[in-house]
Structure formats: C-alpha cells, structure tokens
N, C-alpha and C positions, 0 to 999 in steps of 0.2 A: 177688401175692395176698395177704392178711393172713390167719392163721389163724382169725378170727372169719367170715369171709366164706364163705357157702354155695357149693359148687360145682354148678353145674347139668349135670348130666351128659348132657342131651339137647342140650348145645351141643358133645359133647365127640366127636371121632372115634372113639374106643374103645367108645361105648357103643352098645347094640343091642337090639333087641325080640325076645322068644324066642316060640315057638309054646308054651311049659311054661306052663299057667293058675298053676301054684303058685310060679313063679318067671318072672314076665315081662319083666324087665329084666335085662339082662347086660353087662359088661365084658371086652371084648377082651384090655385090657393086663393084666389081673390073672386072667383066664380063669374068671371065676364067672358064676352067673345068681342072682337075688335077687328078693323081692317089693318090696323097698324102693330107692331110688336107691342105686347102687353107691358113689358117693362118700360116702355117711351109713354104709354097711356098713363102709369103710375107717377113717372117722374113730374108729368105735367100736372096731374092733379094734385099731388103732394107735395111737390118739390125736392123730394127725396129719392133717391134710388131704390129701388125693389129690394126689400129686406129678406122676401121670401124665397129667393133664390136657393135651389139646390141642386148641385151636379146631377144628371143623370148617371145610373150606373152603366157602365160599359159591359155589354154581353158578351161573353166568350164563346167562340166559335168552334 
C-alpha cells in the first residue's frame, strides 16, 4: 500500500462503530474513538498511513 493510498477503515478488522454520538467511529488497534475515520487521525498525528490495517475476513453465507 502506497503512502498516497487512502485506507478504508470500514474494511479493517480493528474498526468498530460506537454508541457515542460525539465519536461514532473507533479503532481497537489504537484504542480510540473519533468523529472522522481513524486512519485519517493516524495520518494527521503521525504523518504516516496506518500500519495496523488488517482486512476483515469475509463471512461465507
């Protein structure tokens, strides 16, 4: 994954939705909740794309 590629947290196994209206998105890997996608916060804070991204396993029906 290149540095210019945007990481889609909703496809990551660490992403979760919270009940907090002020911070509806969260990251289990980093342990925080936010209004924006966690990968954007990680990029703004560290200057590097999220290195904890792990694709969700697809459930078979």
